[in-house]
N, C-alpha and C positions, 0 to 999 in steps of 0.2 A: 630271572634268567640264571639257571644254575649250571649250564654247560656252554661250551664254545666250540663251534665248528671252524677249523682253520683250513683254508684252501691255499695250496702253494703250487705254482707252475714250475715244471721242469725246464731245463735249458732249451731255448729255441721255441718256447710256447708262451703265449700271452694269456693271462687270466682276464677275460673280457668282463667289463662291468655288467653287461646284459646277462651273462651266464651266472654271475654271482647273484644277481637279482632274482633270476629264475629259481636258483637253488633256495634262496631265502624264502620265496613264496611257497615253494613245494614243501619245505619242512616247517613252515609257520614260524620262521625265525624272527628275531628282533632286528634292530638296526645293524647294518653291516659297517665294518671299519676297514679302511684300506691300510695295510701295513707297509706295502711297497707297490706303487702303481704298476699294474700289469703283471705283477708277480705274486703277491700274497694279500689275502683279505681274511677277515674273520666275521662270523655271524653269531650273535648271542642266541641261545636256545633255551626254551623251557622244557626240561627233560632231555632224554637222549634222542637226537635226531636219527632217522633211519638212513644208515650209510649205504644200504642197498639202493635206495631211491636216489641218493646223491650221486653214486657212481653210475647209475643208469643215465642221469642227466649229463654226466661228464663224457659219456659215449666213447670210452677208451682213450680220451685225450690224456696226455702225460701230465696230469694234475693230481697231486696228492690231497687227500681229505683226512683230517685227523680230528677226533673229538676228545676234549679234555674237560674236567670240571672247571667251572669258572673261578672257584676259589683256589688260592695258592698256586697260581700257574708258574710263577717265577721260582725256579728251584735253587736251592742253596748248595747242592752237591751234584756234580756231574761225574759219573763213572763211565769211561768209554773203552771199548775194545780198540785194538790197534789195527791189525791186518784186515784189509778190505773194508775198513771203517774210517779211522783217522788217516790212515795211509791207503792208497789205492792198490797196493801190492800185497801178496802173501809173501812175507820176507823169507820164510824158510824155503819156499819153492824157488825164489830168486837166488837164494844162496846155493841151493842144490844145482842150479844151472852151471855154476863154476866147477862142479864135480862131474858134469855130464849126466846128472841124475834128475833133471827137472821133471820129466814126464812121469817116471814111476813114483816120485815123491809127491808130485801134484795130484796124482790119482788117489793116494792115501789121504791127502789133505781134503780132497773133495768128499771122500767117504766120511771122514771125521766131521767136517762142517755140516754134512747132511744128517748126522746122527746115526750113521750106519755102523761105525766102529767106535769103541771107547776112546776118548780124547787122549788120555795118558798113554795108553798102549800104542796108539797111532803116533804120538810124538816120539816115544822111545824108538819105535821102528824106523821112523824117518831119520832121526839123529844118528842112529847106528849106521845108516847108509852113507853118512858123511865122514866116517872115520878116515883120518889121514888127510883131510882137506886142509890146505894151508890157511892159516889164520888171516892172511892178507885178503882172502875172499870176503871176509866180513866187511872190510872197508870198501871194497869194490861194490858190494851189494848196497851198502848204505848210500853211496854216491848216486845210485840210480833210483832210490826210493822216491815215490811221488806222493806229496801231501794231497789229500782229498780236498777238492774245492769246498770252501766254507769252513774248514777245520780251524784255521787261524782266527776267523771272526767269532766262531763259536766259543773257543777257549778264552779269547781276549775279552769278549763281551760279558761272559758269565763271571770272569774274575773281576772285571771292572765294577760289577754290581754285587760283589761280596761273596760269590760262590767259590767253593773249593772244587778244583778240577783234578781228576785222577785218571791215569791211564793204567788199565789192568789187562794184561795180555797173556795168552797162552804161548806167545812167542818168546823172544829172548831179551834180556836186559841190555845187551849190546845195542839193540835197536830202540827199545823203549826209552833208554836214557837220552839218546840223541833226539828222538821225537819230542820227548818231554821238554828238553832244553830249547829246541827250535820253536815250539809252539807255546811254551809257558805253562805247561801242566805243573801243578803243585807237587804231585806225588806220582810215582810210577812203580808198578809191580809186574814181574814177569819171571820166566824161567832163566836159568843160567846154563849156558853151554860150557862144557868142560874142555880144556885144551892142555897140552903139555908145554906150552910156551912157544910152540912152532906150528902145531897142527891140531885139529880137533880130535878128541879121543873117541868120538862116537857115543858119548854119554852125556846126560843132562843131570844136573844136581837134583837130588830128591829132597823133599817130595815135589812131584810135578804140580805146577799151578794149573788146575783143571777147572771145570765148570763149577764145582762146589766151592773152590777157592775164590773164584770171581764173586760169587754170591756172598761168601763170608767176608771178603774184603769190603764190599759195599756196606754190609751190616756193621762191621767193626769201625769203619771210618765215620759212618753216620753216628754211631754211638759216641765216638771220641769227640765229635763236634756237637753232640747233644741235639741232633736233628731227628725229627720224626720221619717215618718212612715217606709220608706225603711230600716232604721237602726234597726228595731225591729223584734224580733222573739217571737212566742208564741207556746206552746205545750200543748195538752190536748187530752182527749179521749171521753168526753161525750157531750150531747146536750147543757149543760149549758156552754160549752167552745166555741161553734160555733161562737158567735159574736166576741169573743176575737181573735180566730184564723183567722177570715176573716178580722179583723181590722189590724192585724200585717203585717209588710212587708213580713214576711215569717211565715205562720201558718203551723204547723206540726200536723197531726192527728196521734197520737201514739197508736198503737194497739187499734184502736178506735171502737166505736159502729157503726153499719151500717149507721145510719143517718149522722154521722160525716165523715166517710170514703167516703160516696157518695158526700159530699159537698166540701171537701178539697182536692185539687189536690196533695199536698205533703204529702205522707203517709209513715209511718214506720210501717209495719205489722209484720216483722220478727226479725230485729236486736234490740239491746238494745239502751239505750239513748246516747251511744257514737256516734250513727249514726248522731245525730244533729251536732256534731263537724265535721264529715266527710262531711256533706252537706255544711258546711261553708268553706270547703277547708283545714281544719286542717289535718295534717298528724299525725299518731299515736305517732310518736316521739315527737310531740309538746304537747301532752296531759300533764296536770298537775295532780298530785295525790290529794287525799282529803286534 
């Protein structure tokens, strides 16, 4: 059996044993393993199972189905996007709310995350619209940031099993430093907002950390740890994550924008970030707390 199909139920949904058994029979899979009763299970497969047939059996239920090679499932490097991935918010959009600019800035964010405009140009445009905003708005924005369900378990469990965890964001170091400290990430990289000591100047330090830089960070950190590509995992949701996701041994599109969901085979559309542990073969009983 050289592949594994992992099934993970979204919140409010139960993964019924009868459904798992029906899928196993349909794809000719081997024995099924329960990873979390009613929530996650895996089926060993000989060859690549037909995800189209699997999703037809799921009948639009909010259940994710991810196929991975059976070998080397537990990754030794996690590189994660921050906004709308590790945290539930787009921090720049929330910061913009303090300047009364949330809607126009959020519109540019959506274009950028959908790949309609170049990320670096979009970031410079949005930051310029915040010129003069009191630096106190950064602290107020941070106080309202919501950690995505499952993020703490994801980072803690992978670290407990020897993995290096990295936060790489097109956002700002003000937020990545705090998220990294709160969740226990080993490393964080992001852009730097410039200020004059009192207010934002409307500029960001160059060069901008963009989609190429995210991919390059994954490569560089893997090389520094002497890890093969197959030992790496990346997760993100927007167009600026695409190169990073495609570079990783396992790239996960997490509640992703359409351009990302269409390009990345491994998708989590319904479950929370604990799904990334199930996909690696961890049982819920093995999860570490924050």
